[in-house]
N, C-alpha and C positions, 0 to 999 in steps of 0.2 A: 575507274577513278584511281589515280596514282597517289603515291606517297613521295615525300621529299627525298631527293638523292643526297641531301646534306646530312642525312642520318648517319651517326657513327656507331650506334648500338641499338639493339631491338630486343624487347621482351614484351610480348603482347599480353595485356591484362584480360582476365576472364570477365572483369567488371565492365561490360559494354552492352549496347543494344545494337543488333545487327539485322538489317542495314539501317542507316539513318533514314528518316522519313522526309527530309527537306534538303534542298540543294544547299551547298555551302555558300553563305553570303555574309558571314559574321566572324569576327575574331574576338576571342576572350582570353586575356592574359592573366595568369595567376602567379602567386609567389609561393615558394615552398616553406618559407619561414625557417630557413636553415641552409647553410652553404654545402651543397653536395655536387658530385658529378652526375651526369645523366644516368649512368649505370646504377649508381647508388639509389637514386630515386626509383628507377624501374624495379629494383630488388626489394623495395619496402613491402612489408607484410600486407598493408591495407590495399596495395595495388595488385600483388600477386595472388592473394587469397580471395576467392569468390565469396561475396556477402552482399545481399540486397540491403542490409541495414548499415553495415560499417565499411563496405567496399567502396573504392573510389578509383578513378583513372583519369587520363587526359589523352589527347591525341599525341602531343609531343612534350618532351622535357628538355629544357636547356640547362646544362650544367654550369657550375661556377668557372670551369675551365674552357667553356665554349663548346663542349661536347653536346650533341643533339641525339636524344633518344626517341624512338617510336614506341609508344605505349598502346595506342589504339589506332588502327588503320583509318584513313580519312573516310573510307566508305561506311564506317560505323560511328555510332554516337557514343561518346565517352560519358562517364558519370562524374562530372566535375564542378558544375556551377550551381548546384541546388535548384536547377530548372531544366527539366527534360526538353521543354520547348526551345530553350536557348541552345542546349547542347546538341540538339538534332540539326541545328542550322549553323553552328559555330565550330571552328577549329579551336580547340582549347589547348593552351600552352602553359605549362608550369615552368617558371623560371627560378632558378636557385637564388636565394636572397639571404640577407642577414636574418638572424632569428629574432631581432628586436626592432622596434620602431626606429627609422621609417622603412625598414626592410629593403635596404639598398642592394643593388646587384653589382657584380664585378664588371669591369670594362669588357672582358672576354665574353661574358654572358650577354651583355647588351649588344655587342657586335653580332654575335651568333643569332640573337633574337631578330635583329633587323634583317639579316641575310635570310633567315627562315621565313619571315613574313613576306618578303619580296617573292620568294619562291612559291609560297602558298597562293599569293595573289595572282601571280602569273599563270599558274597551272589551273586555278579555279575561275579565271576570267573576272577577277575583281579589279576594276580599273584604278581604284584608289581607296585608301582608308579614310574614314570620316569619323571625327571625334568632336563632340560638343560637351561631353560631361553631363548629359541630360538624361536622367532615368526615364523620363516620360516618352523618349523616342525609341525605346526598346521595340525592335521589330520593324521600325521604319528605316530600312537600310538605305533608302535614297537620301536620307538626312544624316544617319549615323549608323555605322556598321561595326562599331567596337562596343563591347559590353564588359562589365566587371562583376565579379562574384558578389561584392557587397550590395549590389542592387537586388539580389535574389535571396540573401540570407544575412543574418546579423553577424557579419564577419568583417575583418579589416582588409581582407584580400582584395586587390593584389598588393596591399601595403601602400603607404603614402608616396614612397619614392616612385614606384612604377605608375601609380595613379596620376601623380603630378607630371610625369613624363609622357603621358599618352599623346598629348598634342605634338610633342617633339618626335615621338616615335612615328606617328602618322605622317608628319612632314618629311622625315628622312626617307621613309619607305616610298612615299609618293614622288619625291624628287628623283629617286633612282628608277622608279617605274617609268617615269617620263624621260629617262636618259639624261637628266640634268645633275651635274655634280659640281659643287662649289670647290674651287681650288684656290690656294693662295698664289701670290705672284711668284714665290720661289718654286712652288710645285709646277707651275706653267713653264718657268724658265728651265727647270730640270728636264721636262719632257721635250722642249725645243732643243735643248743641248744634246739629248740622246739621239734625237732624229738627225741633227746635223752630223753628229759623230758617225752614225750608221751610214748616212749618205757619203760622207768623206771616205769611210772605209771601203764602200762599194766602188766608188770612183777610183780610189788608189789601186784597187785590185784589177782594174780593167787594163787590157793591153793597149799598145799604141794603135791608133786608128789606121785603116788601110791607106787613106790618102796621105797621111803624114809619113807612113812607112815608105811609100813609093817615092815621095819627094825627099826622103832621108832628112826630114826636119830635125828629128832628135839627134841623129849622128852629127849633123852640121852644127847644131846648137851646142853639143858637147865639145866639138872641136874648137868652137869659138869661145869656150869657157862660160857659156851663158847658162848652162844647166848641168847637173850631175847625171841626168838621164833617168832618174827614178820618178815614179808616180806620173806617168805621161798624161793621164786623164784627170789628175787631182786638181782641186781648186788651189789657187795661189793667192796669198795675201799681198797687200801693197808693199809691205816690208820686203817680202821675198822678191817681188818685181824690181824694187829699187836696188836690192843687193845684186841681182842678176845683171841688171843694166850696167851698174858700176863695174862689176867683174868683167863684163864683155868689153867695156871701154878701157879696162886696165887701170881703173882708179880705185 
């Protein structure tokens, strides 16, 4: 069982159960109730110090700056959701958030979370994320494979901001898992423009073709004032054609 290559820092917590006793089929997103980098969370005392009563951990931490920390290997069960049965089957992710309601996260943290979730799903053969916001569906991963801490304990986690964005998170991850990306008209035009420019550069760099060289096409055209001889394989606009014809006609 592998871990994410997106990890930027690692500090393995002693607070874990090894190995997990269930295959990974669930995602549980938490909030840190404070804006930290991933490394800062990994260094927190309740994570680094072993304690069966006060110790805690998670599989991954997403920092406010988009950093991603590995806290517990995916092969092991973290102590994160106040439910060992959930944690044995879930990848648990602590996301840095504001310290007060609604516990919002930064754009950088949100983007890193989406990227991490896609990676987790791909490596663990989870075809899609499913979210209905229904506590009664815990464990029924064919209907819902995302859970939240507040379903297992009297906590606000993952905070209202992340909780209310679970549907959007699932949709964005699923869209990218299926290879579908929404782009604006300007983004599409930008891609097309880049492709055309690359093609033009490639054609402009190509030498004169053999048949044209043997027939001295370029040399004859230059002598007639029809072309300056550059870019023999390049595309030509109608304006350039008009200009060349007029030049050849002496008008």
